[in-house]
LOMI-60875 format. One record per residue: residue number from 1; residue in three letters; x, y, z of N, C-alpha, C in turn. Coordinates in nm, 3 decimals. Last residue first. Example, Ala and Ser with C-alpha at 12.3 -4.5 7.8 and 13.67 -1.06 7.14 Angstrom:
<nodes>
<node num="2" residu="SER" n_c1="1.285" n_c2="-0.225" n_c3="0.708" ca_c1="1.367" ca_c2="-0.106" ca_c3="0.714" c_c1="1.290" c_c2="0.003" c_c3="0.787"/>
<node num="1" residu="ALA" n_c1="1.319" n_c2="-0.569" n_c3="0.780" ca_c1="1.230" ca_c2="-0.450" ca_c3="0.780" c_c1="1.320" c_c2="-0.330" c_c3="0.780"/>
</nodes>
This chain:
<nodes>
<node num="84" residu="UNK" n_c1="-0.599" n_c2="1.028" n_c3="3.134" ca_c1="-0.546" ca_c2="1.093" ca_c3="3.175" c_c1="-0.566" c_c2="1.167" c_c3="3.359"/>
<node num="83" residu="UNK" n_c1="-0.732" n_c2="0.931" n_c3="2.783" ca_c1="-0.725" ca_c2="0.926" ca_c3="2.983" c_c1="-0.637" c_c2="1.128" c_c3="3.032"/>
<node num="82" residu="UNK" n_c1="-0.965" n_c2="0.781" n_c3="2.579" ca_c1="-0.864" ca_c2="0.876" ca_c3="2.607" c_c1="-0.853" c_c2="0.872" c_c3="2.749"/>
<node num="81" residu="UNK" n_c1="-0.953" n_c2="0.494" n_c3="2.395" ca_c1="-0.975" ca_c2="0.550" ca_c3="2.540" c_c1="-0.875" c_c2="0.672" c_c3="2.617"/>
<node num="80" residu="UNK" n_c1="-1.043" n_c2="0.288" n_c3="2.093" ca_c1="-0.869" ca_c2="0.386" ca_c3="2.212" c_c1="-0.926" c_c2="0.477" c_c3="2.292"/>
<node num="79" residu="UNK" n_c1="-1.229" n_c2="0.028" n_c3="2.062" ca_c1="-1.214" ca_c2="0.193" ca_c3="2.060" c_c1="-1.075" c_c2="0.190" c_c3="2.204"/>
<node num="78" residu="UNK" n_c1="-1.205" n_c2="-0.321" n_c3="2.020" ca_c1="-1.259" ca_c2="-0.207" ca_c3="2.153" c_c1="-1.175" c_c2="-0.091" c_c3="2.106"/>
<node num="77" residu="UNK" n_c1="-1.379" n_c2="-0.553" n_c3="1.856" ca_c1="-1.248" ca_c2="-0.475" ca_c3="1.824" c_c1="-1.385" c_c2="-0.298" c_c3="1.934"/>
<node num="76" residu="UNK" n_c1="-1.415" n_c2="-0.826" n_c3="1.896" ca_c1="-1.439" ca_c2="-0.745" ca_c3="1.940" c_c1="-1.364" c_c2="-0.656" c_c3="1.924"/>
<node num="75" residu="UNK" n_c1="-1.434" n_c2="-1.163" n_c3="1.727" ca_c1="-1.326" ca_c2="-1.096" ca_c3="1.677" c_c1="-1.466" c_c2="-0.930" c_c3="1.746"/>
<node num="74" residu="UNK" n_c1="-1.533" n_c2="-1.556" n_c3="1.674" ca_c1="-1.591" ca_c2="-1.380" ca_c3="1.673" c_c1="-1.465" c_c2="-1.334" c_c3="1.676"/>
<node num="73" residu="UNK" n_c1="-1.384" n_c2="-1.711" n_c3="1.545" ca_c1="-1.536" ca_c2="-1.766" ca_c3="1.524" c_c1="-1.593" c_c2="-1.605" c_c3="1.553"/>
<node num="72" residu="UNK" n_c1="-1.133" n_c2="-1.740" n_c3="1.271" ca_c1="-1.163" ca_c2="-1.722" ca_c3="1.456" c_c1="-1.385" c_c2="-1.656" c_c3="1.421"/>
<node num="71" residu="UNK" n_c1="-1.006" n_c2="-1.800" n_c3="1.119" ca_c1="-1.087" ca_c2="-1.878" ca_c3="1.228" c_c1="-1.153" c_c2="-1.823" c_c3="1.278"/>
<node num="70" residu="UNK" n_c1="-0.946" n_c2="-1.588" n_c3="0.976" ca_c1="-1.029" ca_c2="-1.604" ca_c3="0.945" c_c1="-1.145" c_c2="-1.755" c_c3="1.009"/>
<node num="69" residu="UNK" n_c1="-0.706" n_c2="-1.385" n_c3="1.174" ca_c1="-0.743" ca_c2="-1.493" ca_c3="1.171" c_c1="-0.859" c_c2="-1.519" c_c3="1.100"/>
<node num="68" residu="UNK" n_c1="-0.563" n_c2="-1.060" n_c3="1.152" ca_c1="-0.633" ca_c2="-1.104" ca_c3="1.154" c_c1="-0.658" c_c2="-1.254" c_c3="1.091"/>
<node num="67" residu="UNK" n_c1="-0.351" n_c2="-0.956" n_c3="1.446" ca_c1="-0.312" ca_c2="-1.039" ca_c3="1.343" c_c1="-0.502" c_c2="-1.067" c_c3="1.283"/>
<node num="66" residu="UNK" n_c1="-0.322" n_c2="-0.905" n_c3="1.679" ca_c1="-0.265" ca_c2="-0.881" ca_c3="1.595" c_c1="-0.274" c_c2="-0.800" c_c3="1.500"/>
<node num="65" residu="UNK" n_c1="-0.501" n_c2="-0.946" n_c3="2.059" ca_c1="-0.440" ca_c2="-1.048" ca_c3="1.842" c_c1="-0.418" c_c2="-0.866" c_c3="1.804"/>
<node num="64" residu="UNK" n_c1="-0.529" n_c2="-1.050" n_c3="2.334" ca_c1="-0.587" ca_c2="-0.949" ca_c3="2.215" c_c1="-0.487" c_c2="-0.954" c_c3="2.095"/>
<node num="63" residu="UNK" n_c1="-0.836" n_c2="-1.330" n_c3="2.447" ca_c1="-0.721" ca_c2="-1.265" ca_c3="2.457" c_c1="-0.707" c_c2="-1.153" c_c3="2.335"/>
<node num="62" residu="UNK" n_c1="-1.066" n_c2="-1.429" n_c3="2.717" ca_c1="-0.999" ca_c2="-1.337" ca_c3="2.514" c_c1="-0.904" c_c2="-1.346" c_c3="2.572"/>
<node num="61" residu="UNK" n_c1="-1.133" n_c2="-1.782" n_c3="2.678" ca_c1="-1.133" ca_c2="-1.697" ca_c3="2.792" c_c1="-1.127" c_c2="-1.530" c_c3="2.623"/>
<node num="60" residu="UNK" n_c1="-1.154" n_c2="-2.029" n_c3="2.641" ca_c1="-1.047" ca_c2="-2.031" ca_c3="2.731" c_c1="-1.032" c_c2="-1.929" c_c3="2.797"/>
<node num="59" residu="UNK" n_c1="-1.310" n_c2="-1.967" n_c3="2.368" ca_c1="-1.376" ca_c2="-2.056" ca_c3="2.551" c_c1="-1.303" c_c2="-2.066" c_c3="2.644"/>
<node num="58" residu="UNK" n_c1="-1.288" n_c2="-1.658" n_c3="2.266" ca_c1="-1.258" ca_c2="-1.779" ca_c3="2.236" c_c1="-1.349" c_c2="-1.927" c_c3="2.410"/>
<node num="57" residu="UNK" n_c1="-1.248" n_c2="-1.433" n_c3="2.102" ca_c1="-1.372" ca_c2="-1.453" ca_c3="2.212" c_c1="-1.296" c_c2="-1.624" c_c3="2.169"/>
<node num="56" residu="UNK" n_c1="-0.985" n_c2="-1.132" n_c3="2.030" ca_c1="-1.044" ca_c2="-1.302" ca_c3="2.026" c_c1="-1.213" c_c2="-1.368" c_c3="2.089"/>
<node num="55" residu="UNK" n_c1="-0.964" n_c2="-0.808" n_c3="2.011" ca_c1="-0.976" ca_c2="-0.937" ca_c3="2.144" c_c1="-1.069" c_c2="-1.001" c_c3="2.017"/>
<node num="54" residu="UNK" n_c1="-0.774" n_c2="-0.475" n_c3="1.914" ca_c1="-0.880" ca_c2="-0.634" ca_c3="1.849" c_c1="-0.856" c_c2="-0.787" c_c3="1.984"/>
<node num="53" residu="UNK" n_c1="-0.792" n_c2="-0.174" n_c3="1.956" ca_c1="-0.714" ca_c2="-0.290" ca_c3="2.018" c_c1="-0.822" c_c2="-0.430" c_c3="1.949"/>
<node num="52" residu="UNK" n_c1="-0.792" n_c2="0.147" n_c3="1.765" ca_c1="-0.815" ca_c2="0.019" ca_c3="1.768" c_c1="-0.773" c_c2="-0.119" c_c3="1.871"/>
<node num="51" residu="UNK" n_c1="-0.540" n_c2="0.260" n_c3="1.550" ca_c1="-0.584" ca_c2="0.230" ca_c3="1.727" c_c1="-0.602" c_c2="0.190" c_c3="1.793"/>
<node num="50" residu="UNK" n_c1="-0.587" n_c2="0.279" n_c3="1.348" ca_c1="-0.698" ca_c2="0.354" ca_c3="1.408" c_c1="-0.632" c_c2="0.405" c_c3="1.553"/>
<node num="49" residu="UNK" n_c1="-0.485" n_c2="0.017" n_c3="1.293" ca_c1="-0.389" ca_c2="0.144" ca_c3="1.243" c_c1="-0.467" c_c2="0.337" c_c3="1.335"/>
<node num="48" residu="UNK" n_c1="-0.774" n_c2="-0.116" n_c3="1.351" ca_c1="-0.619" ca_c2="-0.108" ca_c3="1.477" c_c1="-0.495" c_c2="-0.033" c_c3="1.435"/>
<node num="47" residu="UNK" n_c1="-0.902" n_c2="-0.107" n_c3="1.132" ca_c1="-0.932" ca_c2="-0.013" ca_c3="1.314" c_c1="-0.860" c_c2="0.024" c_c3="1.399"/>
<node num="46" residu="UNK" n_c1="-0.736" n_c2="-0.174" n_c3="0.908" ca_c1="-0.817" ca_c2="-0.050" ca_c3="0.977" c_c1="-0.832" c_c2="0.004" c_c3="1.088"/>
<node num="45" residu="UNK" n_c1="-0.718" n_c2="-0.381" n_c3="0.959" ca_c1="-0.669" ca_c2="-0.388" ca_c3="1.033" c_c1="-0.688" c_c2="-0.202" c_c3="1.029"/>
<node num="44" residu="UNK" n_c1="-1.016" n_c2="-0.461" n_c3="0.953" ca_c1="-0.985" ca_c2="-0.557" ca_c3="1.098" c_c1="-0.857" c_c2="-0.421" c_c3="1.082"/>
<node num="43" residu="UNK" n_c1="-1.097" n_c2="-0.465" n_c3="0.700" ca_c1="-1.155" ca_c2="-0.362" ca_c3="0.812" c_c1="-1.039" c_c2="-0.414" c_c3="0.892"/>
<node num="42" residu="UNK" n_c1="-0.939" n_c2="-0.697" n_c3="0.563" ca_c1="-0.914" ca_c2="-0.512" ca_c3="0.555" c_c1="-0.967" c_c2="-0.428" c_c3="0.669"/>
<node num="41" residu="UNK" n_c1="-1.045" n_c2="-0.844" n_c3="0.678" ca_c1="-0.972" ca_c2="-0.842" ca_c3="0.722" c_c1="-0.899" c_c2="-0.677" c_c3="0.695"/>
<node num="40" residu="UNK" n_c1="-1.288" n_c2="-0.885" n_c3="0.569" ca_c1="-1.324" ca_c2="-0.796" ca_c3="0.686" c_c1="-1.193" c_c2="-0.805" c_c3="0.741"/>
<node num="39" residu="UNK" n_c1="-1.276" n_c2="-0.818" n_c3="0.276" ca_c1="-1.300" ca_c2="-0.751" ca_c3="0.332" c_c1="-1.338" c_c2="-0.699" c_c3="0.474"/>
<node num="38" residu="UNK" n_c1="-1.155" n_c2="-1.080" n_c3="0.266" ca_c1="-1.052" ca_c2="-1.025" ca_c3="0.232" c_c1="-1.092" c_c2="-0.926" c_c3="0.350"/>
<node num="37" residu="UNK" n_c1="-1.416" n_c2="-1.267" n_c3="0.287" ca_c1="-1.271" ca_c2="-1.286" ca_c3="0.400" c_c1="-1.188" c_c2="-1.102" c_c3="0.397"/>
<node num="36" residu="UNK" n_c1="-1.492" n_c2="-1.211" n_c3="0.047" ca_c1="-1.596" ca_c2="-1.176" ca_c3="0.218" c_c1="-1.486" c_c2="-1.167" c_c3="0.334"/>
<node num="35" residu="UNK" n_c1="-1.386" n_c2="-1.335" n_c3="-0.110" ca_c1="-1.400" ca_c2="-1.182" ca_c3="-0.106" c_c1="-1.448" c_c2="-1.107" c_c3="0.034"/>
<node num="34" residu="UNK" n_c1="-1.327" n_c2="-1.592" n_c3="-0.011" ca_c1="-1.231" ca_c2="-1.567" ca_c3="0.000" c_c1="-1.250" c_c2="-1.357" c_c3="-0.018"/>
<node num="33" residu="UNK" n_c1="-1.584" n_c2="-1.779" n_c3="0.119" ca_c1="-1.592" ca_c2="-1.737" ca_c3="0.047" c_c1="-1.481" c_c2="-1.529" c_c3="0.099"/>
<node num="32" residu="UNK" n_c1="-1.491" n_c2="-1.950" n_c3="0.325" ca_c1="-1.511" ca_c2="-2.035" ca_c3="0.245" c_c1="-1.496" c_c2="-1.890" c_c3="0.112"/>
<node num="31" residu="UNK" n_c1="-1.540" n_c2="-1.820" n_c3="0.569" ca_c1="-1.441" ca_c2="-1.870" ca_c3="0.505" c_c1="-1.471" c_c2="-1.915" c_c3="0.417"/>
<node num="30" residu="UNK" n_c1="-1.813" n_c2="-1.595" n_c3="0.595" ca_c1="-1.815" ca_c2="-1.686" ca_c3="0.542" c_c1="-1.644" c_c2="-1.753" c_c3="0.485"/>
<node num="29" residu="UNK" n_c1="-1.866" n_c2="-1.324" n_c3="0.768" ca_c1="-1.750" ca_c2="-1.399" ca_c3="0.713" c_c1="-1.812" c_c2="-1.481" c_c3="0.688"/>
<node num="28" residu="UNK" n_c1="-1.966" n_c2="-0.964" n_c3="0.893" ca_c1="-1.948" ca_c2="-1.139" ca_c3="0.917" c_c1="-1.858" c_c2="-1.170" c_c3="0.754"/>
<node num="27" residu="UNK" n_c1="-1.920" n_c2="-0.693" n_c3="1.093" ca_c1="-1.899" ca_c2="-0.747" ca_c3="0.933" c_c1="-1.874" c_c2="-0.933" c_c3="0.978"/>
<node num="26" residu="UNK" n_c1="-2.037" n_c2="-0.482" n_c3="1.263" ca_c1="-2.049" ca_c2="-0.543" ca_c3="1.260" c_c1="-1.993" c_c2="-0.579" c_c3="1.071"/>
<node num="25" residu="UNK" n_c1="-2.022" n_c2="-0.143" n_c3="1.387" ca_c1="-2.000" ca_c2="-0.197" ca_c3="1.307" c_c1="-1.995" c_c2="-0.387" c_c3="1.315"/>
<node num="24" residu="UNK" n_c1="-2.020" n_c2="0.144" n_c3="1.573" ca_c1="-2.114" ca_c2="0.079" ca_c3="1.601" c_c1="-2.092" c_c2="-0.002" c_c3="1.402"/>
<node num="23" residu="UNK" n_c1="-1.801" n_c2="0.426" n_c3="1.529" ca_c1="-1.832" ca_c2="0.288" ca_c3="1.658" c_c1="-1.890" c_c2="0.138" c_c3="1.615"/>
<node num="22" residu="UNK" n_c1="-1.623" n_c2="0.455" n_c3="1.237" ca_c1="-1.707" ca_c2="0.413" ca_c3="1.307" c_c1="-1.646" c_c2="0.279" c_c3="1.420"/>
<node num="21" residu="UNK" n_c1="-1.349" n_c2="0.628" n_c3="1.218" ca_c1="-1.443" ca_c2="0.541" ca_c3="1.226" c_c1="-1.502" c_c2="0.536" c_c3="1.259"/>
<node num="20" residu="UNK" n_c1="-1.177" n_c2="0.783" n_c3="1.377" ca_c1="-1.188" ca_c2="0.897" ca_c3="1.212" c_c1="-1.300" c_c2="0.750" c_c3="1.235"/>
<node num="19" residu="UNK" n_c1="-1.194" n_c2="0.964" n_c3="1.691" ca_c1="-1.115" ca_c2="0.860" ca_c3="1.607" c_c1="-1.210" c_c2="0.867" c_c3="1.483"/>
<node num="18" residu="UNK" n_c1="-1.099" n_c2="1.106" n_c3="1.989" ca_c1="-1.098" ca_c2="1.142" ca_c3="1.843" c_c1="-1.110" c_c2="1.057" c_c3="1.778"/>
<node num="17" residu="UNK" n_c1="-1.163" n_c2="0.900" n_c3="2.206" ca_c1="-1.070" ca_c2="1.009" ca_c3="2.233" c_c1="-1.136" c_c2="1.042" c_c3="2.037"/>
<node num="16" residu="UNK" n_c1="-1.456" n_c2="0.813" n_c3="2.450" ca_c1="-1.358" ca_c2="0.793" ca_c3="2.356" c_c1="-1.263" c_c2="0.956" c_c3="2.331"/>
<node num="15" residu="UNK" n_c1="-1.622" n_c2="0.902" n_c3="2.643" ca_c1="-1.459" ca_c2="0.824" ca_c3="2.675" c_c1="-1.371" c_c2="0.834" c_c3="2.633"/>
<node num="14" residu="UNK" n_c1="-1.808" n_c2="1.008" n_c3="2.515" ca_c1="-1.719" ca_c2="1.103" ca_c3="2.602" c_c1="-1.607" c_c2="1.059" c_c3="2.689"/>
<node num="13" residu="UNK" n_c1="-1.920" n_c2="0.784" n_c3="2.395" ca_c1="-1.868" ca_c2="0.831" ca_c3="2.321" c_c1="-1.785" c_c2="0.913" c_c3="2.397"/>
<node num="12" residu="UNK" n_c1="-1.953" n_c2="0.456" n_c3="2.510" ca_c1="-2.011" ca_c2="0.598" ca_c3="2.594" c_c1="-1.951" c_c2="0.742" c_c3="2.516"/>
<node num="11" residu="UNK" n_c1="-1.918" n_c2="0.263" n_c3="2.309" ca_c1="-1.797" ca_c2="0.274" ca_c3="2.498" c_c1="-1.891" c_c2="0.392" c_c3="2.491"/>
<node num="10" residu="UNK" n_c1="-1.912" n_c2="-0.100" n_c3="2.217" ca_c1="-2.016" ca_c2="0.056" ca_c3="2.203" c_c1="-1.919" c_c2="0.107" c_c3="2.302"/>
<node num="9" residu="UNK" n_c1="-1.715" n_c2="-0.263" n_c3="1.982" ca_c1="-1.806" ca_c2="-0.296" ca_c3="2.111" c_c1="-1.796" c_c2="-0.141" c_c3="2.105"/>
<node num="8" residu="UNK" n_c1="-1.746" n_c2="-0.379" n_c3="1.666" ca_c1="-1.704" ca_c2="-0.337" ca_c3="1.799" c_c1="-1.796" c_c2="-0.351" c_c3="1.964"/>
<node num="7" residu="UNK" n_c1="-1.666" n_c2="-0.748" n_c3="1.567" ca_c1="-1.833" ca_c2="-0.658" ca_c3="1.589" c_c1="-1.749" c_c2="-0.500" c_c3="1.678"/>
<node num="6" residu="UNK" n_c1="-1.707" n_c2="-1.023" n_c3="1.345" ca_c1="-1.617" ca_c2="-0.858" ca_c3="1.394" c_c1="-1.753" c_c2="-0.806" c_c3="1.452"/>
<node num="5" residu="UNK" n_c1="-1.773" n_c2="-1.332" n_c3="1.376" ca_c1="-1.760" ca_c2="-1.257" ca_c3="1.330" c_c1="-1.714" c_c2="-1.135" c_c3="1.375"/>
<node num="4" residu="UNK" n_c1="-1.769" n_c2="-1.640" n_c3="1.069" ca_c1="-1.731" ca_c2="-1.542" ca_c3="1.137" c_c1="-1.774" c_c2="-1.424" c_c3="1.206"/>
<node num="3" residu="UNK" n_c1="-1.863" n_c2="-1.938" n_c3="0.940" ca_c1="-1.888" ca_c2="-1.849" ca_c3="0.987" c_c1="-1.779" c_c2="-1.812" c_c3="1.096"/>
<node num="2" residu="UNK" n_c1="-1.816" n_c2="-2.248" n_c3="0.764" ca_c1="-1.722" ca_c2="-2.186" ca_c3="0.871" c_c1="-1.765" c_c2="-2.000" c_c3="0.942"/>
<node num="1" residu="UNK" n_c1="-2.056" n_c2="-2.485" n_c3="0.612" ca_c1="-1.986" ca_c2="-2.358" ca_c3="0.560" c_c1="-1.914" c_c2="-2.282" c_c3="0.741"/>
</nodes>
């Protein structure tokens, strides 16, 4: 059984732009459970559509990802930061 985890990276609210999705979220899935994988992918796409960035945590380092991959053990979502 292969499990995956997707979670948001919590950042001080004062640093964030207005956003519509919760800044604290964790989703887990079993790669063999199609319903869990589908739900995790839907959440992934929802956060990306809201401007969040996704990163995979791998032994060779963190890299930005643009497509949900249920084979990844950990996906971290980072909220859009205000700037200027």
